[in-house]
C-alpha positions as CSV (number, residue, x, y, z in Angstrom):
1,M,0.0,0.0,0.0
2,A,1.2,3.5,-0.7
3,A,0.2,7.1,-0.4
4,P,-1.6,8.3,-3.6
5,L,0.3,10.3,-6.2
6,S,-0.4,14.0,-6.2
7,P,-2.1,15.2,-9.4
8,D,1.2,16.6,-10.6
9,R,3.1,13.4,-10.0
10,L,0.3,11.3,-11.6
11,L,0.5,13.5,-14.7
12,A,4.3,13.2,-14.8
13,A,4.2,9.4,-14.4
14,L,1.8,9.0,-17.3
15,R,3.7,11.3,-19.6
16,A,7.0,9.5,-18.7
17,E,5.4,6.3,-19.9
18,G,4.6,7.9,-23.2
19,V,0.8,8.3,-22.5
20,S,-0.9,11.0,-24.6
21,V,-2.7,13.1,-21.9
22,V,-5.5,15.7,-22.1
23,E,-6.2,17.6,-18.9
24,R,-9.9,18.4,-18.3
25,P,-9.9,21.9,-16.7
26,G,-10.2,21.6,-12.9
27,W,-9.3,17.9,-12.7
28,R,-6.6,18.4,-10.1
29,T,-9.0,19.7,-7.4
30,H,-12.0,17.6,-8.6
31,H,-12.5,14.7,-6.1
32,R,-14.6,13.1,-3.5
33,N,-12.1,13.3,-0.6
34,H,-14.8,14.9,1.6
35,A,-16.9,11.7,1.3
36,G,-14.3,9.2,2.5
37,A,-10.7,8.1,2.6
38,W,-8.4,8.5,-0.4
39,G,-5.5,6.1,0.2
40,P,-3.4,4.3,1.0
41,V,-3.7,2.9,-2.5
42,G,-2.9,-0.7,-3.6
43,G,-3.7,-0.9,-7.2
44,V,-5.2,0.2,-10.5
45,M,-8.7,-0.7,-11.7
46,I,-9.8,-0.8,-15.3
47,H,-13.5,-0.2,-16.4
48,H,-15.5,0.3,-19.5
49,T,-17.9,3.3,-19.8
50,V,-20.9,1.6,-21.5
51,T,-20.9,4.8,-23.7
52,S,-19.7,5.8,-27.1
53,G,-17.9,9.0,-28.1
54,T,-15.0,10.7,-26.3
55,A,-16.5,14.1,-25.5
56,G,-19.7,12.8,-23.9
57,S,-17.9,10.0,-22.1
58,V,-15.3,12.4,-20.6
59,D,-18.1,14.8,-19.6
60,L,-20.1,12.1,-17.9
61,C,-17.0,10.8,-16.0
62,F,-16.2,14.3,-14.9
63,R,-19.7,15.3,-13.7
64,G,-21.3,12.0,-12.8
65,Y,-25.0,11.7,-12.8
66,E,-28.0,11.7,-10.4
67,G,-27.2,9.5,-7.4
68,L,-23.5,9.2,-8.3
69,P,-21.6,12.4,-8.4
70,G,-18.3,12.7,-10.3
71,P,-15.5,12.2,-10.8
72,L,-16.3,8.6,-11.8
73,C,-12.6,7.8,-12.3
74,H,-9.2,9.4,-12.6
75,G,-8.9,9.2,-16.3
76,V,-10.9,8.3,-19.4
77,I,-9.0,6.2,-22.0
78,A,-10.4,7.1,-25.5
79,K,-10.4,4.7,-28.4
80,D,-7.6,6.7,-30.0
81,G,-5.4,6.1,-26.9
82,T,-5.7,9.6,-25.5
83,V,-6.1,9.7,-21.7
84,H,-8.4,12.5,-20.4
85,L,-7.7,13.2,-16.8
86,V,-10.9,14.1,-14.9
87,G,-10.2,13.4,-11.2
88,G,-7.4,14.3,-8.7
89,G,-8.3,12.3,-5.7
90,R,-11.0,9.9,-4.4
91,A,-13.4,8.9,-7.3
92,N,-16.7,7.0,-7.5
93,H,-15.4,4.2,-9.6
94,A,-14.9,0.9,-7.7
95,G,-17.5,0.8,-5.0
96,G,-17.5,-2.1,-2.5
97,G,-15.5,-5.2,-3.3
98,D,-14.0,-8.4,-2.0
99,P,-11.4,-8.1,0.8
100,S,-9.7,-11.3,-0.3
101,V,-9.1,-9.7,-3.7
102,L,-7.7,-6.6,-2.1
103,R,-5.3,-8.7,0.0
104,A,-4.2,-10.7,-3.1
105,V,-3.6,-7.5,-5.1
106,V,-1.7,-5.7,-2.4
107,T,0.5,-8.7,-1.8
108,E,0.6,-9.8,-5.4
109,T,0.3,-13.4,-4.3
110,Y,-2.1,-14.8,-7.0
111,R,-0.8,-16.4,-10.2
112,D,-3.1,-15.7,-13.2
113,R,-6.3,-14.2,-11.7
114,P,-7.2,-12.8,-8.3
115,P,-9.5,-14.9,-6.1
116,L,-13.1,-15.1,-7.5
117,P,-14.8,-12.1,-5.9
118,R,-17.8,-13.0,-3.8
119,A,-18.5,-9.6,-2.2
120,H,-20.0,-6.6,-3.9
121,Q,-21.4,-3.2,-3.1
122,G,-23.8,-3.7,-0.2
123,S,-22.2,-6.9,1.1
124,A,-21.6,-7.0,4.8
125,N,-17.9,-7.6,4.4
126,A,-17.3,-5.4,1.4
127,V,-14.3,-3.0,1.5
128,D,-14.2,0.5,0.0
129,G,-12.4,0.2,-3.4
130,N,-12.8,4.0,-4.0
131,A,-10.2,4.5,-1.3
132,R,-7.8,1.8,-2.5
133,F,-7.6,2.0,-6.3
134,Y,-6.9,4.4,-9.1
135,G,-9.7,4.1,-11.6
136,F,-9.6,4.4,-15.4
137,E,-12.7,4.2,-17.6
138,C,-12.2,3.0,-21.2
139,V,-14.7,4.3,-23.8
140,N,-16.5,1.1,-24.9
141,L,-20.1,-0.1,-25.0
142,G,-19.2,-3.2,-23.1
143,D,-21.4,-5.4,-25.2
144,G,-18.7,-7.8,-26.3
145,T,-18.8,-6.6,-29.9
146,D,-17.6,-2.9,-29.6
147,P,-14.0,-3.1,-30.7
148,W,-10.9,-2.3,-28.6
149,P,-8.5,-0.6,-31.0
150,A,-4.8,-1.3,-30.6
151,A,-4.2,2.3,-29.6
152,Q,-6.6,2.0,-26.7
153,L,-5.2,-1.2,-25.5
154,D,-1.7,0.3,-25.7
155,A,-2.8,3.2,-23.6
156,I,-4.3,0.8,-21.0
157,E,-0.9,-1.0,-20.9
158,R,1.0,2.3,-20.5
159,V,-1.3,3.6,-17.8
160,G,-1.0,0.4,-15.8
161,A,2.8,0.4,-16.2
162,A,3.1,4.1,-15.3
163,L,1.4,3.7,-12.0
164,C,3.1,0.4,-11.2
165,R,6.4,1.9,-12.0
166,A,5.7,5.0,-9.9
167,H,4.8,2.9,-6.8
168,G,7.2,0.0,-7.4
169,W,4.4,-2.5,-8.0
170,G,4.2,-5.4,-10.3
171,A,1.5,-5.9,-13.0
172,R,-0.6,-8.0,-10.6
173,S,-1.6,-4.7,-9.0
174,V,-3.7,-3.9,-12.1
175,I,-7.2,-5.6,-12.1
176,G,-10.5,-5.2,-13.9
177,H,-13.7,-4.2,-12.1
178,L,-15.1,-7.8,-12.7
179,E,-12.1,-9.1,-10.7
180,W,-13.1,-6.8,-7.7
181,S,-16.9,-7.1,-7.4
182,A,-19.2,-10.1,-7.9
183,H,-21.7,-8.0,-9.7
184,K,-19.5,-6.4,-12.4
185,V,-18.5,-7.5,-15.9
186,D,-16.1,-4.8,-17.0
187,P,-13.9,-4.5,-18.9
188,R,-15.6,-6.8,-21.4
189,G,-13.9,-7.5,-24.7
190,F,-10.3,-8.3,-23.6
191,A,-8.8,-10.5,-20.9
192,M,-7.1,-8.9,-17.9
193,P,-4.5,-11.7,-17.5
194,G,-3.2,-10.9,-21.1
195,M,-3.2,-7.2,-20.3
196,R,-1.2,-7.9,-17.1
197,E,1.3,-9.9,-19.2
198,R,1.7,-6.8,-21.4
199,I,2.2,-4.5,-18.5
200,Q,4.7,-6.8,-16.8
201,K,6.7,-7.0,-20.1
202,R,6.7,-3.2,-20.3
203,L,7.9,-2.9,-16.7
204,G,10.9,-5.0,-17.5
205,A,12.1,-2.2,-19.8
206,A,12.7,1.5,-19.4
207,P,9.8,3.7,-20.4
208,S,9.6,4.1,-24.1
209,P,7.8,7.0,-25.9
210,Q,4.9,6.4,-28.2
211,K,5.4,6.7,-31.9
212,P,4.8,10.3,-33.1
213,A,1.1,10.9,-33.4
214,P,-0.3,12.1,-36.7
215,P,-0.9,15.8,-36.8
216,K,-4.2,16.6,-35.0
217,P,-6.9,18.4,-36.9
218,A,-7.3,22.1,-36.4
219,T,-9.0,23.1,-33.1
220,P,-12.8,23.3,-33.8
221,R,-14.2,26.8,-33.7
222,Y,-17.5,27.2,-31.9
223,Q,-20.2,29.9,-32.3
224,P,-20.0,32.5,-29.5
225,F,-23.2,33.1,-27.6
226,P,-25.1,35.7,-29.6
227,G,-26.9,37.1,-26.6
228,A,-30.3,36.4,-25.0
229,A,-32.0,39.1,-27.0
230,F,-31.0,37.4,-30.3
231,F,-33.4,34.5,-29.6
232,R,-36.3,36.7,-28.5
233,S,-36.2,38.6,-31.7
234,N,-37.5,35.6,-33.6
235,P,-34.3,35.4,-35.8
236,R,-33.8,33.6,-39.0
237,S,-30.2,32.6,-39.1
238,P,-27.9,29.6,-39.9
239,I,-26.9,29.8,-36.2
240,I,-30.3,28.5,-35.3
241,T,-29.9,25.6,-37.7
242,A,-26.5,24.7,-36.3
243,M,-27.9,24.9,-32.8
244,G,-30.7,22.6,-33.7
245,R,-28.4,20.0,-35.2
246,R,-26.3,20.0,-32.0
247,L,-29.5,19.6,-29.9
248,V,-30.5,16.6,-32.0
249,A,-27.0,15.1,-31.7
250,E,-27.4,15.4,-27.9
251,G,-30.7,13.6,-28.0
252,C,-32.6,16.7,-27.1
253,G,-34.3,17.4,-30.5
254,R,-38.1,18.0,-30.2
255,Y,-38.6,18.7,-33.9
256,R,-41.3,17.2,-36.2
257,V,-39.5,18.8,-39.2
258,G,-36.2,20.4,-39.1
259,P,-34.3,21.9,-37.5
260,G,-34.4,25.0,-39.7
261,P,-33.0,28.5,-39.7
262,R,-36.1,30.2,-38.1
263,W,-36.3,30.2,-34.3
264,S,-39.5,28.4,-33.3
265,E,-41.3,26.8,-30.4
266,A,-39.7,23.5,-31.3
267,D,-36.3,25.1,-30.9
268,R,-37.3,26.4,-27.5
269,R,-38.6,23.0,-26.4
270,S,-35.5,21.3,-27.6
271,Y,-33.2,23.8,-25.8
272,A,-35.3,23.3,-22.6
273,A,-34.6,19.5,-22.9
274,W,-30.8,20.4,-23.2
275,Q,-31.0,22.6,-20.1
276,R,-32.7,19.8,-18.2
277,K,-30.0,17.4,-19.4
278,L,-27.5,19.7,-17.8
279,G,-29.4,19.5,-14.5
280,H,-31.3,22.8,-14.6
281,T,-34.8,23.1,-13.4
282,G,-37.6,25.6,-13.2
283,A,-36.9,29.0,-14.7
284,D,-33.4,27.8,-15.6
285,A,-34.9,25.3,-18.0
286,D,-37.3,27.6,-19.8
287,G,-35.8,26.9,-23.3
288,W,-34.3,30.4,-23.7
289,P,-30.5,30.0,-24.3
290,G,-28.0,31.4,-21.8
291,A,-24.3,31.8,-22.1
292,T,-23.3,28.9,-19.8
293,S,-25.5,26.2,-21.4
294,W,-24.7,27.6,-24.9
295,N,-21.0,27.3,-24.4
296,V,-21.3,23.7,-23.2
297,L,-23.5,22.8,-26.3
298,K,-20.5,23.7,-28.6
299,V,-22.4,25.0,-31.6
300,P,-20.2,24.9,-34.7
301,Y,-19.1,28.3,-35.9
302,T,-21.2,29.7,-38.6
303,P,-19.6,32.4,-40.8
């Protein structure tokens, strides 16, 4: 068992192992330390998100949802191998688990797999995994058919090796959620024993940088908030069409036909659904756009 790495040391360890890292603003101070212990830590836990798409998955893991506030992990591993850091302390990712598994992970005494977990969240003898494990969510539907690209598996290997190297652990300190709790199946689609073999092989060598990544596309440009009065003037503008398409993409479209360029009651109802999705209620979800909800929606720039 060891004291958790500080956010700065965690970031440095990942980068030293060649991990491509994106820092979500505010991740260093985003944690659940007020809700329970954070550390000492004994291992790393791998999950799948049961979602698709990087942006939405990262946002969900940062914010959490009703009944389970974020962060839901320390980092989100995208399909392209990029790791998005979202939490800098205790995170709601592991829940209760089997104490025999924790002992086996801490002592690294098992051979291929940890003991079969019998405890789970709510069991009388369950132990708090949120205090004992770093957690990394991997973007995958978890249906057994959603692919695990080579870049994503390489990033999982590098993340596991980075934390093991930082703490002086072996690869047996990296487990899947299904190896911790009797009620879990993640990660589904690859085998953790094989991943531990990869991690152990990497730990036998000095950290090696990743191959140079291809040039990233230009940073997308988003439409600045046009002001509340703009929408109340019953505008006809390509901005309205772009907004409507984003609302549809977010599952908030309430259109029979469209969306189109003329602001309509359907636009207002759709935007109200978006505000409710962000957690707003009452007058804050009346369907009239405000700067905060607009900036989160990320409407493509319209010349």
